[in-house]
VOGU-3710 file (C-alpha; in Angstrom, 3 decimals, decimal comma):
1> xxxxxxxxxx> 81,613/94,390/127,966  83,516/91,658/125,820  87,007/93,983/126,531  85,674/94,166/129,762  85,427/90,493/130,489  89,119/90,012/129,010  90,809/92,643/131,383  89,076/91,197/134,302  90,251/87,755/133,510  93,782/89,133/132,935
11> xxxxxxxxxx> 94,257/91,190/135,769  93,083/88,041/137,827  95,126/85,873/136,129  97,988/87,851/136,329  97,467/88,838/140,482  96,921/84,694/140,921  100,237/84,082/139,399  102,179/86,657/141,283  100,911/85,750/144,600  101,210/82,283/143,987
21> xxxxxxxxxx> 104,877/82,934/142,977  105,654/84,901/145,682  104,622/83,031/148,372  107,062/79,870/146,357  103,535/77,929/146,036  104,103/75,028/142,952  101,030/74,243/141,071  100,796/70,369/142,780  100,668/72,499/146,482  97,831/74,680/144,841
31> xxxxxxxxxx> 95,620/71,497/143,597  95,804/69,900/147,026  95,159/73,137/148,771  91,774/73,964/146,145  91,178/70,473/144,617  91,387/72,454/141,408  93,279/70,595/138,810  96,222/71,923/137,304  95,163/72,470/133,775  92,564/74,476/135,380
41> xxxxxxxxxx> 94,469/76,639/137,648  97,005/77,549/134,998  94,258/78,782/132,814  92,863/80,860/135,390  96,648/82,114/135,094  96,785/82,590/131,851  93,693/84,486/131,692  91,879/81,698/129,790  89,160/80,979/132,651  87,649/83,260/135,394
51> xxxxxxxxxx> 86,566/80,979/138,303  82,960/81,266/139,933  82,597/82,663/143,501  83,012/79,700/145,611  86,939/78,294/143,848  87,935/82,254/144,063  87,128/81,613/148,041  89,090/78,553/147,848  91,824/80,243/146,171  91,621/82,877/149,046
61> xxxxxxxxxx> 92,229/80,286/151,588  95,292/78,619/149,706  97,035/81,618/149,477  96,177/82,843/152,160  94,854/86,958/150,451  91,679/88,435/151,339  88,852/87,510/149,014  88,285/91,012/147,861  91,770/91,574/147,194  91,999/89,011/145,228
71> xxxxxxxxxx> 88,885/90,473/143,084  90,052/94,048/143,494  91,076/95,615/140,101  94,050/96,947/142,233  97,554/95,213/141,439  101,229/95,655/143,003  103,443/98,111/141,353  105,529/96,324/139,607  102,244/94,569/137,578  100,965/98,165/136,840
81> xxxxxxxxxx> 102,661/98,341/133,122  100,886/95,175/132,147  97,824/96,340/133,453  98,314/99,378/131,725  98,985/97,618/128,316  95,955/95,011/129,194  93,858/98,446/129,461  95,014/101,293/126,784  93,420/101,328/123,683  96,001/100,619/121,412
91> xxxxxxxxxx> 95,867/96,767/122,965  91,676/97,510/122,482  91,731/98,739/119,342  94,961/96,886/117,680  93,620/93,294/115,662  96,299/90,958/117,052  94,828/88,031/115,549  95,471/89,761/112,319  99,145/89,078/112,962  98,223/85,678/113,999
101> xxxxxxxxxx> 99,178/86,844/117,756  96,414/85,178/120,661  95,711/87,811/123,103  96,124/85,375/126,110  99,608/84,289/125,100  100,438/87,880/124,611  99,667/88,960/127,906  101,081/85,445/129,332  104,559/86,362/127,236  104,624/89,685/128,495
111> xxxxxxxxxx> 104,053/88,683/132,188  106,603/86,675/132,440  108,854/89,083/133,734  106,858/92,103/134,852  110,018/94,071/136,129  111,593/93,638/133,033  108,771/94,907/131,323  108,288/98,135/133,270  111,767/99,285/132,448  110,782/98,618/128,536
121> xxxxxxxxxx> 107,901/100,459/128,742  108,873/103,026/130,341  111,998/103,346/128,281  109,785/103,151/125,282  107,249/106,033/126,977  110,507/108,324/127,293  111,884/107,811/123,201  108,408/108,756/122,221  108,487/112,074/124,555  112,116/112,757/123,334
131> xxxxxxxxxx> 111,248/112,409/119,398  107,624/113,735/120,432  106,397/109,806/118,522  102,523/109,995/118,153  100,165/107,229/118,833  99,104/107,253/114,628  103,284/106,891/114,076  102,943/103,486/115,703  99,892/102,649/114,125  100,942/103,604/110,614
141> xxxxxxxxxx> 104,208/101,473/111,261  102,248/98,817/112,339  99,776/99,243/109,041  103,196/98,788/106,937  104,662/95,950/109,231  100,867/93,937/108,869  100,876/94,750/104,863  104,407/93,494/104,990  103,784/90,100/106,551  101,294/89,291/103,617
151> xxxxxxxxxx> 103,454/90,629/101,052  100,970/93,517/100,464  98,908/90,347/98,712  95,243/89,759/100,418  93,347/86,931/98,878  90,090/87,699/100,661  89,550/91,219/99,095  90,625/90,443/95,642  87,519/88,171/95,968  85,694/90,501/97,011
161> xxxxxxxxxx> 86,075/92,322/94,394  84,831/89,355/92,356  82,180/88,829/94,683  81,331/92,257/93,464  81,845/92,365/89,851  79,305/89,425/89,854  76,466/91,652/91,388  77,125/94,801/89,417  78,319/93,150/85,613  78,893/96,916/84,523
171> xxxxxxxxxx> 82,044/97,268/86,164  83,660/94,703/83,615  83,944/97,692/81,144  86,940/99,398/81,930  88,132/102,068/82,264  85,032/102,851/84,467  83,157/106,496/84,305  82,081/108,401/87,267  78,145/107,885/86,337  78,884/103,845/86,292
181> xxxxxxxxxx> 80,556/104,414/90,477  77,899/107,045/91,622  74,712/105,040/90,163  76,004/101,768/91,969  76,817/104,002/95,418  73,366/105,515/95,104  72,210/101,750/95,268  73,942/101,406/97,667  72,227/104,088/99,600  75,215/106,639/99,461
191> xxxxxxxxxx> 74,813/109,853/97,503  78,237/111,569/95,839  78,454/115,426/95,473  81,196/117,225/93,607  80,494/120,344/95,579  81,750/121,780/98,925  85,267/120,863/99,520  87,495/122,939/96,625  85,002/126,042/97,237  86,373/126,325/100,732
201> xxxxxxxxxx> 89,985/127,682/101,642  90,664/125,559/104,712  89,221/122,694/102,852  90,920/123,015/99,129  93,638/120,568/100,065  90,773/117,471/101,655  89,988/115,382/98,594  86,613/113,958/99,744  84,779/113,876/102,882  82,023/111,116/104,272
211> xxxxxxxxxx> 79,156/112,763/105,743  77,872/109,342/108,083  74,639/110,745/108,954  73,888/111,386/105,545  75,054/109,015/103,606  77,179/112,041/101,631  80,202/111,576/99,848  81,648/115,094/98,851  84,668/114,947/96,916  87,062/117,681/95,424
221> xxxxxxxxxx> 85,929/118,361/91,838  89,679/119,902/91,309  90,763/116,195/90,911  91,388/114,283/87,823  89,246/111,458/86,999  91,280/108,549/88,053  91,431/110,196/91,523  87,617/110,749/91,535  87,137/107,375/90,631  89,649/106,098/92,775
231> xxxxxxxxxx> 87,258/108,012/95,487  84,187/106,392/94,400  85,292/103,196/94,248  87,069/103,338/97,692  83,454/104,382/98,627  82,158/101,379/97,312  84,662/99,144/99,305  83,538/100,625/102,461  79,829/99,853/101,828  79,928/96,495/100,530
241> xxxxxxxxxx> 82,869/95,578/102,997  80,723/96,690/105,591  83,344/98,858/107,653  81,996/101,052/110,097  85,033/102,858/111,460  87,350/105,032/109,206  88,656/107,963/108,613  86,034/110,661/107,549  88,367/112,547/105,145  90,811/111,575/102,718
251> xxxxxxxxxx> 94,051/112,516/103,287  92,720/110,881/106,980  92,516/114,041/109,446  91,871/114,326/113,359  92,137/111,199/115,640  91,453/107,459/114,826  92,062/104,247/116,366  94,145/101,490/114,265  91,015/99,741/112,849  89,919/102,973/111,285
261> xxxxxxxxxx> 93,374/103,084/109,644  93,410/99,473/108,641  89,884/99,945/107,201  91,128/102,630/105,112  94,007/100,175/103,618  91,418/97,629/102,883  88,791/100,377/101,247  92,052/101,820/99,313  93,126/97,961/98,349  89,952/97,010/97,534
271> xxxxxxxxxx> 89,626/100,243/95,412  93,058/100,181/93,438  91,710/96,202/92,839  88,029/97,291/91,345  90,187/99,463/88,841  92,923/97,109/87,527  90,904/93,671/88,167  93,435/90,735/88,957  93,130/88,726/85,527  93,271/91,226/83,214
281> xxxxxxxxxx> 96,286/93,405/85,188  98,152/90,229/85,362  97,456/89,650/81,825  99,003/93,199/81,063  101,855/93,457/83,301  102,982/90,224/81,720  102,553/91,484/78,224  105,150/94,272/79,657  107,511/92,358/81,701  107,978/89,679/78,435
291> xxxxxxxxxx> 109,602/93,288/76,352  113,594/92,640/75,439  114,173/96,726/76,065  112,638/99,371/78,788  109,606/101,046/77,081  108,663/104,505/78,941  106,048/105,025/76,907  104,442/101,523/76,706  104,560/100,895/80,501  102,561/104,258/81,110
301> xxxxxxxxxx> 99,678/103,378/78,461  98,867/100,559/81,575  98,357/103,427/83,506  96,368/105,592/80,884  94,337/102,020/79,830  92,874/101,876/83,287  92,852/105,712/83,865  94,855/105,510/87,201  97,209/107,643/88,469  100,781/106,707/88,535
311> xxxxxxxxxx> 100,550/106,062/92,594  97,929/103,716/92,203  99,644/101,894/88,955  102,894/101,123/91,103  100,649/100,366/94,469  98,773/97,971/92,472  101,972/96,501/91,235  103,324/96,187/94,498  100,379/93,644/95,062  100,803/91,793/91,763
321> xxxxxxxxxx> 104,568/91,366/91,631  104,659/88,927/94,727  101,317/87,057/94,314  102,009/86,285/90,539  105,696/86,953/89,802  107,528/85,869/92,696  109,281/89,314/93,057  109,020/89,484/97,226  112,058/91,988/97,584  110,339/94,937/96,463
331> xxxxxxxxxx> 109,514/98,034/97,623  107,631/101,590/97,009  108,111/104,904/97,971  106,602/108,534/97,552  108,757/111,411/97,930  107,814/115,279/97,955  110,566/117,688/96,433  110,155/121,178/97,536  112,347/124,521/97,300  113,244/124,229/93,895
341> xxxxxxxxxx> 114,465/120,600/94,751  116,873/121,508/97,871  114,375/119,817/99,828  112,840/116,250/99,783  110,794/114,388/102,237  109,392/110,655/102,445  106,053/110,798/102,966  105,149/107,099/102,459  106,644/103,772/102,618  106,819/100,026/102,035
351> xxxxxxxxxx> 109,233/97,191/102,361  108,343/93,626/101,436  111,170/91,414/102,426  113,909/93,794/104,314  114,122/97,431/105,079  115,909/98,520/101,570  117,267/101,943/101,230  116,127/104,694/100,770  114,240/104,552/103,512  113,177/107,539/106,457
361> xxxxxxxxxx> 116,125/108,174/108,797  114,333/110,731/110,452  117,970/112,799/111,108  117,473/115,752/109,177  120,261/114,093/106,790  120,139/115,300/102,886  119,259/111,542/101,090  121,556/110,608/98,344  120,795/113,289/95,176  121,808/110,116/92,971
371> xxxxxxxxxx> 118,230/108,153/93,648  116,550/108,445/90,704  113,784/108,978/92,695  114,946/112,495/93,463  116,800/113,293/89,887  112,958/112,567/88,673  111,649/115,322/90,972  115,089/117,725/89,600  113,968/117,108/86,272  110,611/118,422/86,298
381> xxxxxxxxxx> 111,829/121,610/88,674  114,283/122,371/85,868  112,018/122,346/83,026  110,019/125,611/82,176  107,396/124,072/80,611  106,649/121,624/83,569  105,736/118,378/82,114  102,938/116,131/83,042  105,239/113,531/84,353  108,512/112,257/84,086
391> xxxxxxxxxx> 109,589/108,168/84,246  113,012/107,280/84,767  114,854/103,839/85,196  117,743/103,238/87,273  120,088/99,951/88,336  121,275/101,320/91,835  124,412/99,606/93,002  125,072/100,293/96,181  128,398/101,398/97,628  128,813/99,814/100,620
401> xxxxxxxxxx> 127,181/96,110/99,512  126,854/94,311/96,566  122,907/94,650/96,189  121,510/96,768/93,089  117,762/97,716/92,764  115,811/98,333/89,429  113,686/101,294/90,472  111,391/103,139/88,321  110,695/106,518/89,327  107,319/108,437/88,054
411> xxxxxxxxxx> 107,706/112,441/89,166  104,662/114,845/88,910  104,059/118,236/89,695  101,702/117,788/92,689  98,097/118,676/92,161  97,198/120,043/95,257  100,351/122,446/95,620  102,079/123,718/92,370  105,514/124,996/93,530  105,821/120,475/94,764
421> xxxxxxxxxx> 106,680/118,127/92,779  105,618/114,476/94,195  108,018/110,924/92,884  106,455/107,851/93,431  108,855/105,253/93,141  109,147/101,221/92,882  112,342/99,376/93,170  113,289/95,447/93,874  116,296/94,003/94,089  117,944/92,232/91,198
431> xxxxxxxxxx> 118,334/88,725/90,553  119,578/85,990/88,196  116,235/84,641/88,154  114,224/88,023/87,951  116,978/88,725/84,456  115,363/85,342/83,311  111,834/86,264/84,073  111,667/89,753/83,534  113,606/90,328/79,713  114,141/93,718/80,162
441> xxxxxxxxxx> 115,933/94,503/82,908  119,040/93,336/80,558  118,405/96,503/79,070  121,985/98,043/78,536  120,290/101,151/77,826  119,275/101,113/81,301  120,927/103,838/83,527  123,065/102,679/86,594  124,873/104,346/89,146  126,580/103,819/92,406
451> xxxxxxxxxx> 124,293/105,143/94,835  124,523/105,880/98,851  122,276/106,675/101,724  122,934/110,140/102,589  125,570/112,492/102,287  126,065/113,106/105,501  127,367/109,474/105,567  129,185/108,785/102,311  132,345/108,441/101,425  132,185/109,048/97,271
461> xxxxxxxxxx> 134,483/112,276/97,800  134,180/112,620/94,473  130,527/113,434/94,200  129,271/116,209/92,309  125,557/115,864/93,506  126,477/116,393/97,068  123,990/118,130/99,111  126,097/118,244/101,963  129,531/117,109/103,643  130,375/114,048/104,877
471> xxxxxxxxxx> 130,696/114,985/108,602  129,188/111,519/110,051  131,490/109,500/108,340  134,476/111,940/109,564  132,745/111,442/112,698  132,756/107,658/112,583  136,647/107,454/111,118  137,694/109,957/113,906  136,183/107,164/116,221  138,078/104,050/114,743
481> xxxxxxxxxx> 140,793/106,120/114,862  140,413/106,840/118,607  139,542/103,115/119,152  142,338/101,947/117,656  144,875/104,048/119,306  143,017/103,499/123,056  143,928/99,915/121,522  147,288/99,935/121,250  148,155/101,645/124,654  145,700/99,338/126,931
//
């Protein structure tokens, strides 16, 4: 009902504004004809107020438009894109207030020039069709923006974790056991079973499935203890935070709206914060960052001390480093390596304070093989014994600018598919301030390499790691030469 009222007010307001401007009637003239104040008329047009029948009659007479036409949901053709936006599932599902946006203000901005907005919306739709973009891709992009706006740190979720620990003191014993988390879920009213997923061929890659009617959480028994505990902790989060809309499975499969995706993120953040409590984790990270030399064993000891996966560890660092260490210009990447390292796919990315390289280019080009994130994957492919994980660091200097990033990469065989290797990567822009705050950045043993974006765009001609010819670079060079020739002749 709330959405219907919201739509009605805005559709009515947009129509009044369109008719008034078309007839070149000023606010003052409309005030004189109706007896309504200018501020009240402005609120009507901006969708903040919906007048009663007697006032609609006054507007009908003043604008010389039939009463039924004013209250009808039919709108002029050039307003249809705006109304379509207001009535869309995306607009209804999208938590505008979380982005600091007021729905009325947004519609007011959109309605300033309906014809241009019409062209814009149609262009977006055309691009979506041409590139086969799906609604959930927009949702994931919006979620990343939401995280980036908050520097990926959410104090209200950290506080909720603290309150849960007060309610269940047994959570202070870290790392957790499955028994501890399962018993807490039972107290909340959720049963847990480790059977029913791995045994089904179609469900063998599904990590968890929540059956809401039975209040039963199914967890794939093929996962390691850290992964199982994360899923248990995340279910506690869904229940504790009372997050109703949610994907039923992990990973999310099927159609779901933005609220469900946002709730999934909140529950995952909560679970990581529960497994790696803020105060304790910050203390441990401070101990590591005070080291004068990079030490991979001590870094991975952080992971084992909390019984978390490398991905959980790096993801948690993206929360803590901006909030407690001032390292805000950072990024997180997850690559999937296939075909013995001949094919790489960027499956997850987060960029705080800028779009770093590498990032998803969607161009079917070859990512730079000098990136440590890809080299660590290839190291596992080359090793016949398939090590549990490979940890590497690199200071990457970009070929086309003066920026250097400190990159930490952890690669490991994909637990769901032995023919694939995953690498998770944390990187941040190197600054003089960071070198003072994080002494290990001055370690001369850390490998330094010049890198670029994709092979197709790279002009480093003596690169032994090149996976494709620099055809895009050559095209750009040819275009520049053509433009110079035309400039000379004109």
